[in-house]
Phi, psi and omega in degrees: 000125191235141171237136175258137186227128174290092190292345188253000187270130176118164179285340178252024179276154357267349183314296185293322176301312182295320184292320179299316180298313179296321180296325179285323180298334181288340189267343184239115186286342181257015187262128167246155187236126179257113180258121178254132179160190173303109187301325186287315184292327182287327179294315177304316179294314183294337180301327188262012183235142176274123180198166181273113187287336177288355176240023182229127183227138178244132177241110183293118182216087192280352183279155176228160178244128189264165181288348180275344182280150176288125188301311185294318183289322184294313180298325183278333189260324181279062188295335184261011176289155181295330182277328184285321181294316182305312180295324172303314185290322181294323183286321191264349187243119182289332179278354175270117186285325189193172183235143180227125176220142175247020184264206189303115186308306180307319180294318179297323178289319181300310175304314180296323180289310184287317188258337188256319177082167181270154170301149182297126180093352178281125183276331169208138169291160184232145175267121195228092175263163172263153173233141179283154175249168185291338180261020176077015169262213178214144173240130179262137180246124185225103019252159173244016179154356180284333184227102177286328177237120183244153176257154178317318181292332171302314171303324181293311179297324180297315177301316184287316178300314187289330179286322179290323180294318190285323180301313184289321186284330183240005176054047174247127192287324187221076182287151186278124187245129176241161175249123173304128188200161188275009174186164186272345179293153184295331189268004184280167172104189184262186181301323180294317177298315180301315187287322185273332175312304182293331180290326181282337171300328185277347182281157186284047178232175185261072179287124178247013173100212189267157175227139175271151183308324182295344186259018183300325183249025180291328188092358177275356181225149173256331184222135176231132178259132178205162168284160190301330179291305180299316185298322181292323174300309186298314183297314179292323181291324173293320180294320175291332171294312182296319180296311179303318180298305176304327178285321178296314180305306181300319176300317187286328176300322186271003188287333174202175189287326182300309184292332179292319179296319182291320182298333177300325183278349181251015183303320182298324181293309180297321182293315178301320183286325172294322178299315186296329182249023172269109183297340175296340174285338185256359175075201179264192177248140178283152173260084183295143179106350174276153185296336168234158187291125172234133178239126177257112172273151183306145179304323180256030182307141171257179184298324176308312177293324176291317180302316174294334180288316178299314173306314185295317176305316183285329177294312181287334171291313184294329174275003175055048186301309181305322181296315178302322183288316185292320172302312182294316179300322181290343180268351178300127190229082181221000000 
């Protein structure tokens, strides 16, 4: 079992990416890692780490794809970039179960579309991250940015894929699926929402109706379906609000002597709060609907996040997620 990793993708590459891969390797006796990137920089990182050399392979690919480049053009023309080479390895080798990158989101999506392709029957793949909820659970957003302009059938497929993913990931038979909208009433929303609502009702899923963005972390929903534009706005506004809130809490604690003293007694509470909303603990988000497993890790991922992303790949592979998705898509009757 092999995993290919874009060692040069992300703000903390290659050290944190490589370290996360090594940490994961230690947990799985049958796991081999293929690292794509600048061979010199990768080897410099490995000098300071203990690892099984027989289960690490380095593919020298010194070019990188930046966030400023046009994704489709970069994937096609930068053939010796760490990400493009990683995709080529994923496509050509059956024993490579999946790819992980913290690099350019657009380039990862383009690579998934152009180099790997879609599962049979899937109209469009979807990028599906988790957010923590107030009751200690998770809510999955599908899609969060892979598809800016969608047709109703795309959202139907997002719902089916996300439903299969959530069931396999958390062993829940009937996750609660909602449609992102501007109101909870059935008649609310734009033309896309009006068209897709009755289609979601006909699916063999636990569709619970519309959800307003303010309820994303309420714990009342397991999966939220959206076009990529609305889903991305939802995700980033939520992340921004959480970041602002944490900053204001820290600012208030440091505002005077008494608050600093009080904070000492609440240290455990703040530690737990920070842990709950630490994206590094959750790894990356899957690009559902591609023929092979692809995980997009956050751009500022640390080793813990890369390790968690590898854990995620292995869980999904062991549960045969792609076959489950293909079967579920094939059963759609609308």
